[in-house]
N, C-alpha and C positions, 0 to 999 in steps of 0.2 A: 148178141146182146139185144136187150129190150130197148126200143127207140121211142118210147111215149115221152120221155123227157130228154131231148137231144142235147142239152147243155149240161147234163148232170154225169159227173165221172166219180166212180168209186176207186179210191186208192186202197189196196188191202195189205197192210203192213206198216208199221211206224218206226222202222230203222232210218237210217240216212237217205237210202235210195228211195223210200216211200214218201218220206217228208219233202224231199227234193222234188219229186214228181208232182205232190200235191202243190208245193209252191209255183212251180212252172206252169202247171195247167191253170191255177187261179189267176196268175198274171197275164195269161193270154184270154181272160174272160170267161172261164169255165166255172161252174159251180162245183166245188169238190167236197166229198164226204170221205173221211179217211177212217178205216177200221183196223183195230190193232187187238189182237188175241189177249194180250195181257193188260194189266190195270193200268199201265203207263207206257209211253213211248221211250224209244232209245236206250233200253236196258243194256243191250251189247255196247252201244256207243258209249255209254256211262261207265261200264266195266273197262272198257278199253282205255279210258282216260284216267284210272285210278293212279297209274304210274307216270301219268303227263301224256295228254293227248297228243299223239302224233298224227296231224291232219294229213300233211303230204310230205313231199320231199323237194329240195331245190335244185337237185342235179340237172344238168342239160337236158333238153326235151327228147333228144335222139336216145340218150341212155335211159332216161325216164321210160320210154316206150318199150325198150327191149325187156324190161322187167316182166312184161306180161307174156313172155315165152311164145308159145305157138298160136296165142291169140293176139299177138301185138298188133296185126294189121287191123283188126276189128277193134280193139280197144283204143288204138289210135284214132280212129274217126270219133269215138265218143270224146276224146280229149281235145279233138278240134273244136267241140262246143263248150268244153269246160274242163280246162287243165288246171295245173298246180297254182299258176299264177291267178287264175279265174277264182279259184278256192279261196286264196288268200284274200282277194278283193272282197270276195263275198262275205267272209268273216268280218272284215273290216266295216262292211257296211251293217253288220250287227253290233258294231262298237268293240269287236274283240280283235286286238292287236296280235300279229304274230311274230315269231323270230325263227330263224334257221339256226340249229345248234352246230357244233364243230363236225359232226357227221353229216350234215346236210339236211337232217331230218327238220320239219317244219312244226312248231308247237304254238298253242295260245300263249301269250305272255305270261298269263297266270298258271299255265300247265293244266288247267281243268277242264273237264267237259261240260259240267253242269251250268255253269253261268251261259256258256253259248247256246246250250239246248233250251235253257229257259227263254232267252231271247228270242231265239228261233220260234219257239211255240207261241210266245206272245205276238210276234209278227204274223205268223200263220192265222192265229185267232182273229186278229184285227183285220186281216185281209179277207175273212169270211170262210175260211176252211173250218168245216165241222169235223170234230174228233170224236169217235165212238169206241170206248174201251170195252174190254171183255167180249170182243167178238172174233171167235175163232172162224175162219173160213172152212167150210166143208166141201165146197163145189157148186153146182147148180140145181135148180129144180126148174126144169124148162128153160126159159131164158133168165130166170131170176138168179141172184147170187144168195146162196145158203150160208147162214151163219149160226153156230151155237153161241148162245148167251146165257147169263145166270137165270133169265126168265123162261127160257126154253129156246127151241130153234125159231129162227127169225128168216124170212126172205126179203131181199131187197132188189128193186128194178133199178137198173142203171143202164144208160146209154153205151156206155163203155167203162173199161176198167184196167187198171195198172195192178198187176200182182208184184209185190216187191216183198216176198215172203221169207227171205234169207235162205241160208243153206241149211245143214244139219249138225253144225258144231254149237257147243254150248246150248244144248236144247232146253235147259231150265230157264233160258232168257228168252224163248220163244221160238228160236229157229230149229225146228225139230224135223223138217223135210216132209212133214204129212201131206204137202201140197203135190208131191210126187204122184200119189194115187188117183186123185181126181184130174190131174192134168194127162197122166198116162191114159186113163180110160176115155179121155178125150181125143186121144190120138197125137198127142204132142210128143215130139221126139226128145227124150231126155237122156243125157249121158249118165251113167251110174255115179252117185254121189260118192266121194273118197276124201279122206283127210288131207288137208293141206296146212303148212305151216305147223307141222306137229313133230313130237319126238319119234324116234326110232328105237327100238329093242334090241339089246346086245345081251349076250349070255355071260353077263358078269358073274364072278365069285361072289360069295357072301360077304367076304371081306370088303371088297370094293364097293358094293352096293350100300353097304352098311356104314362104312367109315367116311366115303367120298361123295355120297349124293349131295348134290347142290354145289360142289366145287366147280369154279370156272376155269376153263383151259384157254389162255390167250399169252401171245398171238399164236395161231396155228395156220399152216396152210394146207389144204385138203387137196389132195390129187386123186383123180379118178378117170376111167375110161367110160364114155358114154355108150349108148347101145351100138352105135356105128364104129366102136373101137377108136375113136378120137380122144386125145388125151385132153383133159381139162385141170386147171388149178385155181383156187380161190382162196383167199386169205381172210381170216376173221377170228371169231371165238365161238365157243359153245360151252355147254354145262354138262358135267357128269350127272345122270340122275340114277334113281333106285333101279328103275327099269332099263336104262340105256344112255342115249344122249339126246340133248335138245339145245335150242338157242338160235341165234340168228344165223350163224354160218350153216347149220343144218337145214333151218327153214329155206335159206335162199336156193339151196340145191335140192330140196326135197321132192319136187316133181320128178326129177330123173332118178332119185334115189328109189321113189315109190314104184315108178314103170320098171326099173331093173329088178327089184323084188318080185313084181308081179310075173315077169318073163322068167326069172332064173332062179327065184326062191330066195336069194340074198343080194346084197349089193355091198361092195368093198371100197372102202376109202383108205388111201394111203396118207397118213399124217406126218407132215414135217413139224416136229415139236419145236425146233430150233431154226426158225426160218432166218436168212442172211448168213448162217454159219456155213463155212465150207467144210465138207464131209471129211476130206483128208486132213485139214487142220484140227477138226474135231476128234478124228481117230488119234491125232498125235497127242492131243491133250488127254484124252483118256488112257493113253498107253503110259504115261508118267508112273513113277513108283506110288502106289496108294497107301503104303504103310498101313497103319490101323485104322484107316477110315473105311466105313461100311460102304457098300456099292451105291447106296441111296445118297450118302452124304458126298461121295465122289461125283456123282451125277449133278448134284446141286452146285458144287464147287467148280467142277470142270465143264460142264455143259450148260450151266445156268437153269436147271430144271427146278421148278418148285415141287411141293409136295405131291400136289395132283397129278402133275405130269410124271413124276418119278411112280407113282402108284398105277398109272396107265401102262407105263413101260414094264413093271414088274408084272401086271396082270397079262399082258401079251407077248412076254418073251421068255423064251426056255433059258435055262442056266448056262448052257453052252455059249448062247449068244451074249449073255450079261458078262462072260469071263473072257470074251474075245474083243479088244478095244475097237478093231476095224470092223468087226461085224455089228457091234453095238452102235458105233457111229452112222452105219447104214440103216441101222433100226431105227435111230432117233429122227432120221431124214425121211423115212418111208414105214411108218409103224402101221401095218395092216389093221383096220378096224372092220368087222364083219357086221353088217346091219342085218336083222332078220325079219323085222316087220314094223310098219308104221303103227302108231299107237292108235286106238279107236277112235273115230270120227267124232264122238261125243266129246272127247278130250281136245280135239284139234282147234286152233285158233280160228280156221277158215275151211271152206269146202271147196273142193274141186269138183268137175262135174256139174250137171243141171241142165237146163233147158238150152239144147244146141243152138248156137248162133245161126246156123244155116236155117233154122225153121223160122227166124226173124227178119223183117225188112230192116232198111237203116233207120227208121224211127222206133225200133225194137216192138213192132206189132207182129204177132203171130200171123204167117202168111195164110194159114188155112182157118183162122179164127179172126176174121176182122173186128176191130174194135176191143181186142184183148190184147194189152201189151204186158211186158215182163222187164224187170229191172233188178239190179244189185246182185247179190251173192248167190241167187238162185239161177243165175245164167252160167253157162258152162265157159268159165275162164277162171285163172287164179294168178296170184301175184305174191310175192314174198311180203313180210313185214317191212315197215319203213315209211308209212303212208300211201303206199300204192293201191293197198285195198280200198280204204276210205275214199281215195280221189276217183277212182273207176266207179265206185258205188254211187258217189254223188253224181257223176257225169252221166252215167246210164240212167239215173233217176231223172235228170233234167231232160235228156233226151226223150224217154218214154212220156213223161209229162207233156212236154211240147208237142209230141206226136199225137198223144191222145186229144189234145185240145184242138189240133188243127184237123183231125178226123171228125171230130164232133161238129166243129163249125162248118167244115165243108159238107158234112151230112146234112146239117140243118139248111144249109143254102140250096141244097140239091134236091 
C-alpha cells in the first residue's frame, strides 16, 4: 500500500462490517475515507430489517459460537472482542433499545433498521469519517486503489485499506463477488463462493408446486446422516416453495446438505411430521375403521396433520403405504425428502466461501499483503439466520478497523 499519508485508511464497502471498521479506526485516531459502490450504504442491512431487524441472539455464549460450524474457533476469537452483549450495548449507545423475543432473537425495540442506520451514519460523519458513494472498487494501479465512478475511473492513494465487500448474494444490493477477480490475481487464497441460508430444490409435481407453494410445515423434526454416517436430528419449521423447500430449519442445516449434494448428487432428510407421537400408538389410531372419510380427512383427524402436511405425504407416498396403517405411521415418522440442489447464489440470504481465514492474521490482515485487511461476509465463514450473520460481520469489522489503525500508527512511529 502507498505510505505517503500514514494515517489515512480506505474502507471499501458500506455494509455493517465496513461501517464498523470505519468507526473503530476513526476512534483509534486514524483518518478514514469510506467508499461504497452504490448510491447509499447499508442496503442489504436495510432489506434484512424489513421484517424486523434481527441484530443478534441472546442464547448462551457456548451455544452461540457453535452456530459457526467449522469456523467456530476463528469466529469465537472475533466475538471475544465484540459479542452479542457488546452489540446490544453498542446499539444502546446510539439510542436504540433492544429486546429478546420468545425465540431468543434480539431486535431493536421498534423492529426497524433505518433509524439505527441513520443514527450510526450521523455519528460516523460527526466523528470525521468521509463517505464516498458511487465508487466501485476495481483493484489496484500500482499501489493506488482503482475505482469506477460516474465521472470515470479514479485512483486513490491510501496507506492501508479494509475490504468489506460482502459476498455474492443479493447482487442487486451491491454484493456481487466482483472482488474475487482482483484479489485472486493478487494471489489471495479464496474458497469458491457458494449459497448459504438458501432454499433447496425438490422434484415436486405440478399439483404440489402450484397449490401449496408458500405453505409452512411446523413443527417438523428433520433426521439425517452426516458425511461420516452419524445420525442427527433437529426440530423446527420450513416452507414449501414452488421449487422445493426453504426456511429456518433448512437454513440451519444447509451447509451439511450443500456438501452432501456436492459429494453424492443428492441429500436426503427423513421428516417426522408428528413429533412427540408414538409410532405404534399412531398406527393404532390410523387402523380404526375409516368409514366414508377420505384418507386426507383421516390423516387430519387421527394424526393431526394439516393440509400442507397431508399434501406432502401424498406427494411422497405410494398407494400401498397409504392403505397400510402401520406402514403409513412409519412414513409419517420418517418421510424421505430428497433434495437435488441448492438454489442459485444470487437468491441466497448469505454466502459461504471467500477469503480463507488461514490467509489472515489475528487482526484480519492478509499475511502476504501488509496493510490490506478483510472483514465481513467476504471471508470464508458462514452461519444460519438468527442474528449470527450480523454479529460476526460487526465483530470482524471491529477487529479489522482496529487492526488497520494499529498497523498505520505503528508504521508511522517506525
